[in-house]
N, CA, C, O and CB atoms as a CASP TS submission, in Angstrom:
PFRMAT TS
TARGET T0000
AUTHOR 0000-0000-0000
METHOD Language model
MODEL 1
PARENT N/A
ATOM      1  N   GLU     1       5.708  13.569  -2.004  1.00  0.00           N
ATOM      2  CA  GLU     1       4.852  14.751  -2.130  1.00  0.00           C
ATOM      3  C   GLU     1       4.379  14.406  -0.565  1.00  0.00           C
ATOM      4  O   GLU     1       4.955  14.969   0.365  1.00  0.00           O
ATOM      5  CB  GLU     1       3.571  14.795  -3.545  1.00  0.00           C
ATOM      6  N   GLU     2       3.324  13.473  -0.327  1.00  0.00           N
ATOM      7  CA  GLU     2       3.148  13.142   1.173  1.00  0.00           C
ATOM      8  C   GLU     2       3.657  13.303   2.250  1.00  0.00           C
ATOM      9  O   GLU     2       3.079  13.807   3.213  1.00  0.00           O
ATOM     10  CB  GLU     2       3.120  12.313   1.360  1.00  0.00           C
ATOM     11  N   VAL     3       5.282  12.731   2.233  1.00  0.00           N
ATOM     12  CA  VAL     3       5.771  13.232   3.038  1.00  0.00           C
ATOM     13  C   VAL     3       6.154  14.202   3.371  1.00  0.00           C
ATOM     14  O   VAL     3       6.413  14.356   4.564  1.00  0.00           O
ATOM     15  CB  VAL     3       6.200  12.908   3.152  1.00  0.00           C
ATOM     16  N   GLN     4       6.372  15.413   2.293  1.00  0.00           N
ATOM     17  CA  GLN     4       6.876  16.525   2.407  1.00  0.00           C
ATOM     18  C   GLN     4       5.551  17.306   3.001  1.00  0.00           C
ATOM     19  O   GLN     4       5.661  18.208   3.831  1.00  0.00           O
ATOM     20  CB  GLN     4       7.545  16.998   1.062  1.00  0.00           C
ATOM     21  N   MET     5       4.375  16.886   2.518  1.00  0.00           N
ATOM     22  CA  MET     5       3.239  17.462   3.080  1.00  0.00           C
ATOM     23  C   MET     5       3.097  17.240   4.806  1.00  0.00           C
ATOM     24  O   MET     5       2.783  18.102   5.627  1.00  0.00           O
ATOM     25  CB  MET     5       2.018  16.814   2.270  1.00  0.00           C
ATOM     26  N   THR     6       3.459  15.700   5.077  1.00  0.00           N
ATOM     27  CA  THR     6       3.421  15.921   6.422  1.00  0.00           C
ATOM     28  C   THR     6       4.217  16.648   7.143  1.00  0.00           C
ATOM     29  O   THR     6       3.818  16.979   8.259  1.00  0.00           O
ATOM     30  CB  THR     6       3.446  15.013   6.914  1.00  0.00           C
ATOM     31  N   ALA     7       5.580  17.091   6.673  1.00  0.00           N
ATOM     32  CA  ALA     7       6.517  17.650   7.349  1.00  0.00           C
ATOM     33  C   ALA     7       6.175  18.803   7.513  1.00  0.00           C
ATOM     34  O   ALA     7       6.165  19.344   8.619  1.00  0.00           O
ATOM     35  CB  ALA     7       7.633  17.569   6.904  1.00  0.00           C
ATOM     36  N   ARG     8       5.895  19.269   6.608  1.00  0.00           N
ATOM     37  CA  ARG     8       5.185  20.860   6.933  1.00  0.00           C
ATOM     38  C   ARG     8       4.214  20.853   7.964  1.00  0.00           C
ATOM     39  O   ARG     8       4.282  21.583   8.952  1.00  0.00           O
ATOM     40  CB  ARG     8       4.349  21.523   5.658  1.00  0.00           C
ATOM     41  N   MET     9       3.131  19.871   7.699  1.00  0.00           N
ATOM     42  CA  MET     9       2.444  20.375   8.773  1.00  0.00           C
ATOM     43  C   MET     9       2.886  20.272   9.865  1.00  0.00           C
ATOM     44  O   MET     9       2.680  21.262  10.567  1.00  0.00           O
ATOM     45  CB  MET     9       1.429  20.003   8.881  1.00  0.00           C
ATOM     46  N   VAL    10       3.636  19.152  10.504  1.00  0.00           N
ATOM     47  CA  VAL    10       4.240  19.107  11.694  1.00  0.00           C
ATOM     48  C   VAL    10       4.729  20.538  12.257  1.00  0.00           C
ATOM     49  O   VAL    10       4.341  21.150  13.252  1.00  0.00           O
ATOM     50  CB  VAL    10       5.326  18.168  11.548  1.00  0.00           C
ATOM     51  N   ASP    11       5.906  20.940  11.103  1.00  0.00           N
ATOM     52  CA  ASP    11       6.549  22.233  11.397  1.00  0.00           C
ATOM     53  C   ASP    11       5.155  23.281  11.629  1.00  0.00           C
ATOM     54  O   ASP    11       5.285  24.138  12.502  1.00  0.00           O
ATOM     55  CB  ASP    11       7.672  22.728   9.995  1.00  0.00           C
ATOM     56  N   GLU    12       3.904  23.232  10.909  1.00  0.00           N
ATOM     57  CA  GLU    12       3.288  24.558  10.962  1.00  0.00           C
ATOM     58  C   GLU    12       2.435  24.760  12.140  1.00  0.00           C
ATOM     59  O   GLU    12       2.016  25.864  12.488  1.00  0.00           O
ATOM     60  CB  GLU    12       2.495  24.805   9.768  1.00  0.00           C
ATOM     61  N   ILE    13       2.120  23.316  12.922  1.00  0.00           N
ATOM     62  CA  ILE    13       1.555  23.128  14.055  1.00  0.00           C
ATOM     63  C   ILE    13       2.559  23.086  15.012  1.00  0.00           C
ATOM     64  O   ILE    13       2.199  22.594  16.081  1.00  0.00           O
ATOM     65  CB  ILE    13       0.768  22.066  14.058  1.00  0.00           C
ATOM     66  N   GLY    14       3.458  23.374  14.958  1.00  0.00           N
ATOM     67  CA  GLY    14       4.656  23.394  16.449  1.00  0.00           C
ATOM     68  C   GLY    14       4.492  22.156  17.221  1.00  0.00           C
ATOM     69  O   GLY    14       4.114  22.209  18.391  1.00  0.00           O
ATOM     70  N   ALA    15       4.799  20.848  16.535  1.00  0.00           N
ATOM     71  CA  ALA    15       4.395  20.031  17.356  1.00  0.00           C
ATOM     72  C   ALA    15       5.633  19.609  18.237  1.00  0.00           C
ATOM     73  O   ALA    15       6.689  19.511  17.613  1.00  0.00           O
ATOM     74  CB  ALA    15       3.714  18.996  16.658  1.00  0.00           C
ATOM     75  N   ASP    16       5.670  19.355  19.524  1.00  0.00           N
ATOM     76  CA  ASP    16       7.094  19.298  20.412  1.00  0.00           C
ATOM     77  C   ASP    16       7.552  17.937  20.329  1.00  0.00           C
ATOM     78  O   ASP    16       8.583  17.690  20.954  1.00  0.00           O
ATOM     79  CB  ASP    16       6.948  19.696  22.077  1.00  0.00           C
ATOM     80  N   MET    17       6.938  16.881  19.609  1.00  0.00           N
ATOM     81  CA  MET    17       7.589  15.528  19.282  1.00  0.00           C
ATOM     82  C   MET    17       6.832  14.816  17.945  1.00  0.00           C
ATOM     83  O   MET    17       5.637  15.093  17.846  1.00  0.00           O
ATOM     84  CB  MET    17       7.450  14.493  20.686  1.00  0.00           C
ATOM     85  N   ASP    18       7.294  14.098  17.103  1.00  0.00           N
ATOM     86  CA  ASP    18       6.847  13.295  16.497  1.00  0.00           C
ATOM     87  C   ASP    18       6.803  11.859  16.837  1.00  0.00           C
ATOM     88  O   ASP    18       7.537  11.206  17.578  1.00  0.00           O
ATOM     89  CB  ASP    18       7.284  13.511  15.615  1.00  0.00           C
ATOM     90  N   SER    19       5.604  11.454  16.012  1.00  0.00           N
ATOM     91  CA  SER    19       5.734  10.080  16.283  1.00  0.00           C
ATOM     92  C   SER    19       4.940   8.607  14.983  1.00  0.00           C
ATOM     93  O   SER    19       3.929   7.908  15.050  1.00  0.00           O
ATOM     94  CB  SER    19       4.963  10.123  17.886  1.00  0.00           C
ATOM     95  N   PHE    20       5.975   8.723  14.040  1.00  0.00           N
ATOM     96  CA  PHE    20       5.875   8.098  12.744  1.00  0.00           C
ATOM     97  C   PHE    20       5.967   6.841  12.763  1.00  0.00           C
ATOM     98  O   PHE    20       6.440   6.310  13.768  1.00  0.00           O
ATOM     99  CB  PHE    20       6.724   8.491  11.891  1.00  0.00           C
ATOM    100  N   ALA    21       5.567   6.099  11.726  1.00  0.00           N
ATOM    101  CA  ALA    21       5.436   4.499  12.051  1.00  0.00           C
ATOM    102  C   ALA    21       5.680   3.986  10.795  1.00  0.00           C
ATOM    103  O   ALA    21       4.932   4.587  10.024  1.00  0.00           O
ATOM    104  CB  ALA    21       3.961   3.917  12.649  1.00  0.00           C
ATOM    105  N   TYR    22       6.321   3.212  10.222  1.00  0.00           N
ATOM    106  CA  TYR    22       6.447   2.711   8.874  1.00  0.00           C
ATOM    107  C   TYR    22       5.475   1.509   8.675  1.00  0.00           C
ATOM    108  O   TYR    22       5.417   0.761   9.651  1.00  0.00           O
ATOM    109  CB  TYR    22       7.931   2.299   8.587  1.00  0.00           C
ATOM    110  N   PHE    23       4.659   1.154   7.549  1.00  0.00           N
ATOM    111  CA  PHE    23       4.076   0.071   7.613  1.00  0.00           C
ATOM    112  C   PHE    23       4.863  -1.121   8.009  1.00  0.00           C
ATOM    113  O   PHE    23       6.090  -1.014   8.019  1.00  0.00           O
ATOM    114  CB  PHE    23       3.524  -0.063   6.534  1.00  0.00           C
ATOM    115  N   SER    24       4.234  -2.386   8.376  1.00  0.00           N
ATOM    116  CA  SER    24       4.797  -3.581   8.972  1.00  0.00           C
ATOM    117  C   SER    24       3.965  -4.555   8.435  1.00  0.00           C
ATOM    118  O   SER    24       2.814  -4.577   8.872  1.00  0.00           O
ATOM    119  CB  SER    24       4.855  -3.621  10.502  1.00  0.00           C
ATOM    120  N   PRO    25       4.377  -5.612   7.327  1.00  0.00           N
ATOM    121  CA  PRO    25       3.940  -6.555   6.438  1.00  0.00           C
ATOM    122  C   PRO    25       3.263  -7.697   7.527  1.00  0.00           C
ATOM    123  O   PRO    25       2.928  -8.735   6.957  1.00  0.00           O
ATOM    124  CB  PRO    25       5.248  -7.102   5.425  1.00  0.00           C
ATOM    125  N   TYR    26       3.060  -7.673   8.719  1.00  0.00           N
ATOM    126  CA  TYR    26       2.592  -8.747   9.695  1.00  0.00           C
ATOM    127  C   TYR    26       1.649  -9.851   8.753  1.00  0.00           C
ATOM    128  O   TYR    26       0.822  -9.338   7.999  1.00  0.00           O
ATOM    129  CB  TYR    26       1.618  -7.966  11.047  1.00  0.00           C
ATOM    130  N   PRO    27       1.729 -10.942   8.776  1.00  0.00           N
ATOM    131  CA  PRO    27       0.656 -12.280   8.370  1.00  0.00           C
ATOM    132  C   PRO    27      -0.516 -11.933   8.970  1.00  0.00           C
ATOM    133  O   PRO    27      -0.363 -11.145   9.904  1.00  0.00           O
ATOM    134  CB  PRO    27       1.066 -13.881   8.945  1.00  0.00           C
ATOM    135  N   GLY    28      -1.798 -12.310   8.708  1.00  0.00           N
ATOM    136  CA  GLY    28      -2.890 -12.433   9.108  1.00  0.00           C
ATOM    137  C   GLY    28      -3.702 -11.480   8.762  1.00  0.00           C
ATOM    138  O   GLY    28      -4.835 -11.497   9.243  1.00  0.00           O
ATOM    139  N   ASN    29      -3.373 -10.581   7.984  1.00  0.00           N
ATOM    140  CA  ASN    29      -4.223  -9.185   7.401  1.00  0.00           C
ATOM    141  C   ASN    29      -4.070  -9.267   5.919  1.00  0.00           C
ATOM    142  O   ASN    29      -3.143  -9.945   5.477  1.00  0.00           O
ATOM    143  CB  ASN    29      -3.555  -7.561   7.955  1.00  0.00           C
ATOM    144  N   GLU    30      -4.815  -8.700   5.172  1.00  0.00           N
ATOM    145  CA  GLU    30      -5.048  -8.497   3.843  1.00  0.00           C
ATOM    146  C   GLU    30      -3.650  -8.153   3.234  1.00  0.00           C
ATOM    147  O   GLU    30      -2.968  -8.923   2.557  1.00  0.00           O
ATOM    148  CB  GLU    30      -6.129  -7.402   3.629  1.00  0.00           C
ATOM    149  N   LEU    31      -3.315  -6.788   3.610  1.00  0.00           N
ATOM    150  CA  LEU    31      -1.889  -6.154   2.856  1.00  0.00           C
ATOM    151  C   LEU    31      -0.801  -6.771   3.659  1.00  0.00           C
ATOM    152  O   LEU    31       0.209  -6.854   2.960  1.00  0.00           O
ATOM    153  CB  LEU    31      -1.692  -4.316   2.908  1.00  0.00           C
ATOM    154  N   GLY    32      -0.620  -7.235   4.857  1.00  0.00           N
ATOM    155  CA  GLY    32       0.402  -8.272   5.196  1.00  0.00           C
ATOM    156  C   GLY    32       0.749  -9.188   4.218  1.00  0.00           C
ATOM    157  O   GLY    32       1.827  -9.259   3.628  1.00  0.00           O
ATOM    158  N   GLU    33      -0.498 -10.074   4.047  1.00  0.00           N
ATOM    159  CA  GLU    33      -0.427 -11.229   3.171  1.00  0.00           C
ATOM    160  C   GLU    33       0.211 -11.191   1.722  1.00  0.00           C
ATOM    161  O   GLU    33       1.025 -11.956   1.207  1.00  0.00           O
ATOM    162  CB  GLU    33      -1.726 -11.641   3.025  1.00  0.00           C
ATOM    163  N   ARG    34      -0.589  -9.745   1.089  1.00  0.00           N
ATOM    164  CA  ARG    34      -0.257  -9.469  -0.073  1.00  0.00           C
ATOM    165  C   ARG    34       1.269  -9.222  -0.120  1.00  0.00           C
ATOM    166  O   ARG    34       1.894  -9.760  -1.034  1.00  0.00           O
ATOM    167  CB  ARG    34      -1.052  -8.422  -0.509  1.00  0.00           C
ATOM    168  N   CYS    35       1.931  -8.451   0.789  1.00  0.00           N
ATOM    169  CA  CYS    35       3.308  -8.339   0.407  1.00  0.00           C
ATOM    170  C   CYS    35       3.963  -9.444   0.910  1.00  0.00           C
ATOM    171  O   CYS    35       5.181  -9.432   0.731  1.00  0.00           O
ATOM    172  CB  CYS    35       3.948  -7.129   0.847  1.00  0.00           C
ATOM    173  N   ILE    36       3.562 -10.268   1.410  1.00  0.00           N
ATOM    174  CA  ILE    36       4.275 -11.833   1.400  1.00  0.00           C
ATOM    175  C   ILE    36       4.423 -12.436   0.294  1.00  0.00           C
ATOM    176  O   ILE    36       5.453 -12.794  -0.277  1.00  0.00           O
ATOM    177  CB  ILE    36       3.594 -12.855   2.109  1.00  0.00           C
ATOM    178  N   ALA    37       3.188 -12.550  -0.032  1.00  0.00           N
ATOM    179  CA  ALA    37       2.958 -13.397  -1.089  1.00  0.00           C
ATOM    180  C   ALA    37       3.744 -12.761  -2.561  1.00  0.00           C
ATOM    181  O   ALA    37       3.955 -13.552  -3.481  1.00  0.00           O
ATOM    182  CB  ALA    37       1.284 -13.540  -1.195  1.00  0.00           C
ATOM    183  N   GLU    38       4.065 -11.603  -2.672  1.00  0.00           N
ATOM    184  CA  GLU    38       4.716 -10.976  -3.862  1.00  0.00           C
ATOM    185  C   GLU    38       6.402 -10.837  -3.212  1.00  0.00           C
ATOM    186  O   GLU    38       7.371 -10.532  -3.908  1.00  0.00           O
ATOM    187  CB  GLU    38       3.839  -9.280  -4.326  1.00  0.00           C
ATOM    188  N   ASN    39       6.432 -11.035  -2.244  1.00  0.00           N
ATOM    189  CA  ASN    39       8.024 -11.329  -1.522  1.00  0.00           C
ATOM    190  C   ASN    39       8.402  -9.640  -1.407  1.00  0.00           C
ATOM    191  O   ASN    39       9.530  -9.289  -1.756  1.00  0.00           O
ATOM    192  CB  ASN    39       9.453 -12.461  -2.806  1.00  0.00           C
ATOM    193  N   LEU    40       7.787  -8.999  -1.092  1.00  0.00           N
ATOM    194  CA  LEU    40       7.715  -7.277  -0.606  1.00  0.00           C
ATOM    195  C   LEU    40       8.670  -7.268   0.833  1.00  0.00           C
ATOM    196  O   LEU    40       9.648  -6.582   1.130  1.00  0.00           O
ATOM    197  CB  LEU    40       5.717  -6.634  -0.149  1.00  0.00           C
ATOM    198  N   SER    41       7.899  -8.401   1.623  1.00  0.00           N
ATOM    199  CA  SER    41       8.212  -8.108   3.014  1.00  0.00           C
ATOM    200  C   SER    41       9.865  -8.516   3.065  1.00  0.00           C
ATOM    201  O   SER    41      10.481  -9.392   2.458  1.00  0.00           O
ATOM    202  CB  SER    41       7.155  -9.051   4.133  1.00  0.00           C
ATOM    203  N   LEU    42      10.284  -7.567   3.988  1.00  0.00           N
ATOM    204  CA  LEU    42      11.877  -7.684   4.532  1.00  0.00           C
ATOM    205  C   LEU    42      11.746  -8.561   5.990  1.00  0.00           C
ATOM    206  O   LEU    42      12.741  -8.922   6.618  1.00  0.00           O
ATOM    207  CB  LEU    42      12.673  -5.882   4.876  1.00  0.00           C
ATOM    208  N   LEU    43      10.671  -8.775   6.318  1.00  0.00           N
ATOM    209  CA  LEU    43      10.049  -9.460   7.765  1.00  0.00           C
ATOM    210  C   LEU    43      10.327 -10.762   7.647  1.00  0.00           C
ATOM    211  O   LEU    43       9.803 -11.401   6.736  1.00  0.00           O
ATOM    212  CB  LEU    43       8.400  -9.337   8.068  1.00  0.00           C
ATOM    213  N   LYS    44      11.011 -11.238   8.356  1.00  0.00           N
ATOM    214  CA  LYS    44      11.099 -13.360   7.866  1.00  0.00           C
ATOM    215  C   LYS    44      10.129 -13.604   9.251  1.00  0.00           C
ATOM    216  O   LYS    44       9.767 -12.714  10.021  1.00  0.00           O
ATOM    217  CB  LYS    44      13.457 -14.640   8.053  1.00  0.00           C
ATOM    218  N   PRO    45       9.861 -14.823   9.335  1.00  0.00           N
ATOM    219  CA  PRO    45       8.796 -15.375  10.546  1.00  0.00           C
ATOM    220  C   PRO    45       9.989 -15.150  11.404  1.00  0.00           C
ATOM    221  O   PRO    45      11.200 -15.088  11.192  1.00  0.00           O
ATOM    222  CB  PRO    45       7.980 -17.185  10.526  1.00  0.00           C
ATOM    223  N   GLY    46       9.256 -15.055  12.402  1.00  0.00           N
ATOM    224  CA  GLY    46      10.401 -14.938  14.105  1.00  0.00           C
ATOM    225  C   GLY    46      10.959 -13.447  14.312  1.00  0.00           C
ATOM    226  O   GLY    46      11.476 -13.315  15.421  1.00  0.00           O
ATOM    227  N   THR    47      10.981 -12.274  13.504  1.00  0.00           N
ATOM    228  CA  THR    47      11.552 -11.387  13.458  1.00  0.00           C
ATOM    229  C   THR    47      10.444 -10.166  13.429  1.00  0.00           C
ATOM    230  O   THR    47      10.684  -8.967  13.293  1.00  0.00           O
ATOM    231  CB  THR    47      12.458 -11.583  12.470  1.00  0.00           C
ATOM    232  N   TYR    48       9.282 -10.747  13.578  1.00  0.00           N
ATOM    233  CA  TYR    48       8.729  -9.270  13.599  1.00  0.00           C
ATOM    234  C   TYR    48       8.763  -8.946  14.991  1.00  0.00           C
ATOM    235  O   TYR    48       8.882  -9.824  15.846  1.00  0.00           O
ATOM    236  CB  TYR    48       7.202  -9.055  12.992  1.00  0.00           C
ATOM    237  N   ASP    49       8.648  -7.521  15.311  1.00  0.00           N
ATOM    238  CA  ASP    49       8.612  -6.750  16.035  1.00  0.00           C
ATOM    239  C   ASP    49       7.586  -5.910  16.202  1.00  0.00           C
ATOM    240  O   ASP    49       6.649  -5.916  15.403  1.00  0.00           O
ATOM    241  CB  ASP    49       9.426  -6.338  15.912  1.00  0.00           C
ATOM    242  N   ARG    50       7.627  -5.032  17.315  1.00  0.00           N
ATOM    243  CA  ARG    50       6.419  -3.562  17.463  1.00  0.00           C
ATOM    244  C   ARG    50       7.248  -2.561  17.315  1.00  0.00           C
ATOM    245  O   ARG    50       6.474  -1.606  17.370  1.00  0.00           O
ATOM    246  CB  ARG    50       5.497  -3.236  19.044  1.00  0.00           C
ATOM    247  N   TYR    51       8.603  -2.002  17.120  1.00  0.00           N
ATOM    248  CA  TYR    51       9.289  -1.013  16.960  1.00  0.00           C
ATOM    249  C   TYR    51       8.756   0.087  15.396  1.00  0.00           C
ATOM    250  O   TYR    51       8.951  -0.315  14.248  1.00  0.00           O
ATOM    251  CB  TYR    51      10.767  -1.721  16.969  1.00  0.00           C
ATOM    252  N   PRO    52       8.191   1.253  15.667  1.00  0.00           N
ATOM    253  CA  PRO    52       7.285   1.872  14.810  1.00  0.00           C
ATOM    254  C   PRO    52       8.413   1.954  13.283  1.00  0.00           C
ATOM    255  O   PRO    52       8.095   1.941  12.094  1.00  0.00           O
ATOM    256  CB  PRO    52       6.671   3.547  15.600  1.00  0.00           C
ATOM    257  N   THR    53       9.646   2.031  13.865  1.00  0.00           N
ATOM    258  CA  THR    53      10.705   2.312  12.389  1.00  0.00           C
ATOM    259  C   THR    53      11.710   0.933  12.219  1.00  0.00           C
ATOM    260  O   THR    53      12.003   0.090  13.066  1.00  0.00           O
ATOM    261  CB  THR    53      11.978   3.978  12.658  1.00  0.00           C
ATOM    262  N   GLY    54      12.038   1.023  11.063  1.00  0.00           N
ATOM    263  CA  GLY    54      13.088   0.000  10.635  1.00  0.00           C
ATOM    264  C   GLY    54      12.459  -0.242   9.475  1.00  0.00           C
ATOM    265  O   GLY    54      11.279  -0.004   9.215  1.00  0.00           O
ATOM    266  N   GLN    55      13.742  -0.995   8.390  1.00  0.00           N
ATOM    267  CA  GLN    55      12.860  -1.524   7.072  1.00  0.00           C
ATOM    268  C   GLN    55      12.282  -2.550   7.227  1.00  0.00           C
ATOM    269  O   GLN    55      12.643  -3.608   7.742  1.00  0.00           O
ATOM    270  CB  GLN    55      13.506  -1.792   5.891  1.00  0.00           C
ATOM    271  N   LYS    56      10.873  -2.078   6.534  1.00  0.00           N
ATOM    272  CA  LYS    56      10.292  -3.433   6.453  1.00  0.00           C
ATOM    273  C   LYS    56       9.545  -4.323   5.302  1.00  0.00           C
ATOM    274  O   LYS    56       9.012  -5.433   5.303  1.00  0.00           O
ATOM    275  CB  LYS    56       9.500  -3.366   7.319  1.00  0.00           C
ATOM    276  N   ILE    57       9.732  -3.442   4.452  1.00  0.00           N
ATOM    277  CA  ILE    57       9.320  -3.628   2.986  1.00  0.00           C
ATOM    278  C   ILE    57      10.349  -3.238   1.743  1.00  0.00           C
ATOM    279  O   ILE    57      11.193  -2.347   1.839  1.00  0.00           O
ATOM    280  CB  ILE    57       8.061  -2.767   2.807  1.00  0.00           C
ATOM    281  N   THR    58      10.193  -3.852   0.850  1.00  0.00           N
ATOM    282  CA  THR    58      11.084  -3.268  -0.322  1.00  0.00           C
ATOM    283  C   THR    58      10.490  -2.478  -1.047  1.00  0.00           C
ATOM    284  O   THR    58       9.266  -2.555  -1.152  1.00  0.00           O
ATOM    285  CB  THR    58      11.619  -4.147  -1.208  1.00  0.00           C
ATOM    286  N   GLY    59      11.299  -1.422  -1.796  1.00  0.00           N
ATOM    287  CA  GLY    59      10.666  -0.831  -2.419  1.00  0.00           C
ATOM    288  C   GLY    59      10.352   0.987  -1.874  1.00  0.00           C
ATOM    289  O   GLY    59       9.799   1.909  -2.473  1.00  0.00           O
ATOM    290  N   ILE    60      11.016   0.914  -0.446  1.00  0.00           N
ATOM    291  CA  ILE    60      10.944   2.122   0.211  1.00  0.00           C
ATOM    292  C   ILE    60      12.457   2.871   0.289  1.00  0.00           C
ATOM    293  O   ILE    60      13.505   2.224   0.305  1.00  0.00           O
ATOM    294  CB  ILE    60      10.317   1.822   1.639  1.00  0.00           C
ATOM    295  N   ASP    61      12.407   4.002   0.325  1.00  0.00           N
ATOM    296  CA  ASP    61      13.574   4.847   0.484  1.00  0.00           C
ATOM    297  C   ASP    61      13.934   5.119   1.904  1.00  0.00           C
ATOM    298  O   ASP    61      14.357   6.260   2.094  1.00  0.00           O
ATOM    299  CB  ASP    61      13.368   6.112  -0.202  1.00  0.00           C
ATOM    300  N   TYR    62      13.860   4.257   3.058  1.00  0.00           N
ATOM    301  CA  TYR    62      14.084   4.443   4.237  1.00  0.00           C
ATOM    302  C   TYR    62      14.681   5.616   4.519  1.00  0.00           C
ATOM    303  O   TYR    62      14.147   6.530   5.148  1.00  0.00           O
ATOM    304  CB  TYR    62      14.663   3.541   4.667  1.00  0.00           C
ATOM    305  N   ASP    63      16.135   5.623   3.927  1.00  0.00           N
ATOM    306  CA  ASP    63      16.955   6.856   4.102  1.00  0.00           C
ATOM    307  C   ASP    63      16.527   8.241   4.158  1.00  0.00           C
ATOM    308  O   ASP    63      16.634   9.150   4.980  1.00  0.00           O
ATOM    309  CB  ASP    63      17.754   6.879   3.202  1.00  0.00           C
ATOM    310  N   TYR    64      15.973   8.092   2.942  1.00  0.00           N
ATOM    311  CA  TYR    64      15.109   9.604   2.736  1.00  0.00           C
ATOM    312  C   TYR    64      13.870   9.861   3.769  1.00  0.00           C
ATOM    313  O   TYR    64      13.465  11.023   3.747  1.00  0.00           O
ATOM    314  CB  TYR    64      14.348   9.654   1.098  1.00  0.00           C
ATOM    315  N   LEU    65      13.303   9.120   4.528  1.00  0.00           N
ATOM    316  CA  LEU    65      12.315   9.014   5.623  1.00  0.00           C
ATOM    317  C   LEU    65      13.000   9.471   6.558  1.00  0.00           C
ATOM    318  O   LEU    65      12.791  10.541   7.129  1.00  0.00           O
ATOM    319  CB  LEU    65      11.733   7.731   5.961  1.00  0.00           C
ATOM    320  N   ASP    66      13.888   8.683   6.790  1.00  0.00           N
ATOM    321  CA  ASP    66      14.999   8.987   8.121  1.00  0.00           C
ATOM    322  C   ASP    66      15.417  10.274   8.178  1.00  0.00           C
ATOM    323  O   ASP    66      15.372  10.872   9.252  1.00  0.00           O
ATOM    324  CB  ASP    66      16.392   8.175   8.089  1.00  0.00           C
ATOM    325  N   ARG    67      15.840  10.826   7.136  1.00  0.00           N
ATOM    326  CA  ARG    67      16.430  11.963   7.132  1.00  0.00           C
ATOM    327  C   ARG    67      15.463  13.336   7.088  1.00  0.00           C
ATOM    328  O   ARG    67      15.748  14.436   7.561  1.00  0.00           O
ATOM    329  CB  ARG    67      17.313  11.850   6.040  1.00  0.00           C
ATOM    330  N   VAL    68      14.331  12.980   6.439  1.00  0.00           N
ATOM    331  CA  VAL    68      13.235  14.118   6.781  1.00  0.00           C
ATOM    332  C   VAL    68      12.925  13.864   8.320  1.00  0.00           C
ATOM    333  O   VAL    68      12.792  14.952   8.880  1.00  0.00           O
ATOM    334  CB  VAL    68      11.709  13.980   5.776  1.00  0.00           C
ATOM    335  N   ARG    69      12.794  12.975   9.042  1.00  0.00           N
ATOM    336  CA  ARG    69      12.296  12.750  10.137  1.00  0.00           C
ATOM    337  C   ARG    69      13.473  13.566  11.275  1.00  0.00           C
ATOM    338  O   ARG    69      13.208  14.208  12.292  1.00  0.00           O
ATOM    339  CB  ARG    69      12.048  11.100  10.226  1.00  0.00           C
ATOM    340  N   ALA    70      14.621  13.304  10.752  1.00  0.00           N
ATOM    341  CA  ALA    70      15.912  13.990  11.755  1.00  0.00           C
ATOM    342  C   ALA    70      15.600  15.501  11.176  1.00  0.00           C
ATOM    343  O   ALA    70      15.450  16.320  12.082  1.00  0.00           O
ATOM    344  CB  ALA    70      17.929  13.310  11.377  1.00  0.00           C
ATOM    345  N   GLY    71      15.500  15.917  10.121  1.00  0.00           N
ATOM    346  CA  GLY    71      15.030  17.359   9.926  1.00  0.00           C
ATOM    347  C   GLY    71      14.133  17.927  10.710  1.00  0.00           C
ATOM    348  O   GLY    71      14.350  19.029  11.214  1.00  0.00           O
ATOM    349  N   LEU    72      12.968  17.224  10.920  1.00  0.00           N
ATOM    350  CA  LEU    72      12.182  17.577  11.669  1.00  0.00           C
ATOM    351  C   LEU    72      12.533  17.860  13.492  1.00  0.00           C
ATOM    352  O   LEU    72      11.943  18.595  14.284  1.00  0.00           O
ATOM    353  CB  LEU    72      11.294  16.636  11.311  1.00  0.00           C
ATOM    354  N   ARG    73      13.266  17.297  13.620  1.00  0.00           N
ATOM    355  CA  ARG    73      13.840  17.354  15.078  1.00  0.00           C
ATOM    356  C   ARG    73      14.754  18.559  15.531  1.00  0.00           C
ATOM    357  O   ARG    73      14.902  18.899  16.705  1.00  0.00           O
ATOM    358  CB  ARG    73      14.680  16.110  15.289  1.00  0.00           C
ATOM    359  N   GLU    74      15.465  19.277  14.220  1.00  0.00           N
ATOM    360  CA  GLU    74      16.656  20.274  14.218  1.00  0.00           C
ATOM    361  C   GLU    74      15.832  21.373  14.659  1.00  0.00           C
ATOM    362  O   GLU    74      16.329  22.486  14.830  1.00  0.00           O
ATOM    363  CB  GLU    74      17.520  20.551  12.737  1.00  0.00           C
TER
END
């Protein structure tokens, strides 16, 4: 629901571009450490990057999110 609300807002304001970023569970912060401890992180040591997209944690339908983003560009 929040994804759809965000997509509607982007359409309503007539944004020239979007800049979405997916959460990255980096070590050294509380949420990142929790994801790592609960084996939710898809990132392994040495594979951390600064790219805003890409699959980072389990349980997220990244294909759906990518389709929503692609629809905003049409």
